[in-house]
C-alpha positions in Angstrom: -61.7 -55.4 44.2 -61.1 -53.0 41.4 -63.4 -50.4 39.9 -63.4 -50.9 36.1 -65.8 -48.1 35.0 -65.3 -44.9 36.9 -67.0 -42.5 34.6 -68.7 -39.3 35.8 -71.1 -39.0 32.9 -74.6 -40.4 33.5 -74.4 -43.6 31.5 -75.8 -47.1 31.8 -73.0 -49.2 30.3 -74.3 -51.9 27.9 -72.5 -54.8 26.4 -69.2 -54.4 28.3 -66.3 -56.4 26.9 -63.0 -57.1 28.7 -59.7 -58.2 27.0 -56.3 -58.8 28.6 -53.3 -58.9 26.3 -50.1 -60.8 26.7 -48.4 -57.9 28.7 -51.3 -57.9 31.2 -52.9 -54.7 29.9 -56.7 -54.7 30.2 -59.1 -53.0 27.9 -62.7 -52.5 29.0 -65.1 -51.2 26.3 -68.8 -50.5 26.5 -71.7 -48.7 24.9 -72.9 -45.7 26.9 -76.4 -44.5 27.4 -75.8 -42.0 24.6 -75.1 -45.1 22.3 -71.5 -44.1 21.7 -68.7 -46.6 22.3 -66.2 -45.9 25.2 -63.0 -47.6 26.5 -60.8 -47.6 29.5 -57.3 -49.1 29.6 -55.1 -50.3 32.5 -51.5 -51.1 31.8 -50.8 -52.3 35.3 -53.2 -55.2 35.7 -56.1 -53.1 36.9 -54.5 -51.1 39.7 -55.1 -47.8 37.8 -57.1 -46.9 34.7 -56.7 -44.4 31.9 -59.2 -41.5 31.4 -62.3 -42.8 29.6 -62.0 -42.3 25.9 -64.7 -42.1 23.3 -64.0 -44.7 20.6 -66.7 -43.9 18.2 -69.8 -41.7 18.1 -73.1 -43.1 16.7 -75.8 -45.6 17.6 -74.3 -49.0 18.5 -75.6 -52.2 20.1 -72.8 -54.8 20.1 -68.9 -54.7 20.5 -66.0 -57.1 20.6 -62.3 -56.4 21.4 -58.8 -57.8 20.7 -55.1 -56.9 20.6 -52.3 -57.7 18.1 -49.0 -56.0 17.2 -49.3 -53.3 19.8 -52.8 -52.3 18.4 -56.1 -52.5 20.2 -59.1 -53.4 17.9 -62.8 -52.9 18.6 -65.4 -54.4 16.3 -68.7 -52.5 16.4 -72.3 -53.4 15.4 -74.3 -50.3 14.6 -78.1 -50.3 15.1 -78.4 -50.1 11.3 -76.8 -53.6 11.3 -73.4 -52.7 9.8 -70.2 -54.1 11.2 -67.2 -51.8 11.4 -63.8 -51.8 13.2 -61.7 -49.1 14.8 -58.1 -49.4 16.2 -55.8 -47.5 18.5 -52.0 -47.7 18.4 -51.3 -45.3 21.3 -52.8 -47.2 24.3 -56.3 -46.0 23.5 -55.7 -42.3 23.7 -56.9 -41.8 20.1 -58.8 -44.1 17.8 -58.6 -44.4 14.0 -61.3 -44.0 11.4 -64.0 -46.6 11.3 -63.6 -49.3 8.6 -66.8 -51.1 7.4 -66.4 -54.9 7.2 -69.8 -56.2 6.0 -71.4 -55.5 2.7 -75.1 -56.2 3.2 -76.2 -53.8 5.9 -77.9 -56.8 7.6 -75.0 -58.0 9.8 -75.0 -58.7 13.6 -72.8 -59.9 16.5 -69.1 -59.2 15.6 -66.6 -61.5 17.4 -62.8 -61.1 17.1 -59.9 -63.6 17.4 -56.2 -63.0 17.1 -53.2 -65.3 16.6 -50.2 -63.5 18.1 -47.8 -66.1 16.6 -48.8 -65.0 13.1 -50.1 -61.5 14.0 -53.4 -62.2 12.2 -56.7 -60.8 13.3 -60.1 -62.3 12.4 -63.5 -60.6 12.7 -66.5 -62.9 12.4 -70.2 -61.9 12.2 -73.6 -63.3 11.1 -75.2 -61.8 8.0 -78.6 -62.1 6.4 -78.5 -61.9 2.6 -82.2 -61.7 2.4 -82.2 -64.7 -0.1 -80.9 -67.7 1.8 -81.2 -66.4 5.4 -78.4 -66.2 7.9 -74.8 -67.2 7.2 -71.4 -66.6 9.0 -68.8 -64.4 7.4 -65.4 -63.1 8.4 -62.5 -60.9 7.3 -58.8 -61.4 8.2 -56.2 -58.7 8.8 -52.4 -58.9 8.9 -49.8 -56.2 9.0 -48.4 -56.8 5.6 -51.6 -57.0 3.5 -54.3 -55.3 5.6 -57.9 -56.5 5.4 -59.0 -59.5 3.2 -62.2 -59.5 1.2 -65.3 -60.7 2.9 -65.3 -64.5 3.1 -68.2 -66.9 3.9 -67.1 -69.0 6.8 -70.3 -71.2 7.1 -73.3 -71.4 4.8 -76.1 -72.0 7.3 -79.1 -70.6 5.3 -81.0 -70.4 8.6 -84.0 -68.3 9.5 -82.5 -68.0 13.0 -79.5 -65.6 13.5 -76.6 -67.9 14.5 -74.9 -65.7 17.1 -71.3 -66.6 16.3 -68.8 -66.5 19.2 -65.1 -67.1 18.6 -62.4 -67.9 21.1 -60.5 -64.5 21.3 -57.2 -66.3 21.3 -56.7 -68.4 18.2 -54.7 -71.5 18.6 -51.2 -71.0 17.0 -51.2 -71.4 13.2 -54.5 -69.7 12.8 -56.8 -72.5 14.0 -60.1 -70.8 15.0 -62.6 -72.1 17.5 -66.1 -70.8 16.8 -69.5 -71.8 18.2 -72.9 -70.8 16.8 -76.6 -71.6 16.9 -77.9 -73.7 14.0 
């Protein structure tokens, strides 16, 4: 039995995510009672944990994590329905500036997949354009060209938010497995 969240602040963790990379490092991230995003990292398969670090301050309601090229990524959904991403290249001691991924301000439920063979990272989310209803979008990141433009993955035109969920480990050659409600 291991204690994953040993945090002395009075919080009620929401939406915890857990990601294990190919070296056995484990990242646990969650939204605290103060609505900020926090993370703990173990580099020895959960026997010890780093000091809790604040990833991003704000008002958040959904997160997703992944790891590629020695970098941890956390996609964040703010309560104002914007999707952004932050990263850490120093084992979660510090976190980079937030980068906004969506463009409508009506985006929900980020989900991240990575392909360690190609070092590509994908962030999917559902977005309501206000005209045709909900659709699924994504952006791709790689180390040579950075972030792609926003791409429509699936035109659903649904009145029901599709809750996209992607397998965090893409099949080699960037084959993505994604499920959603239609």
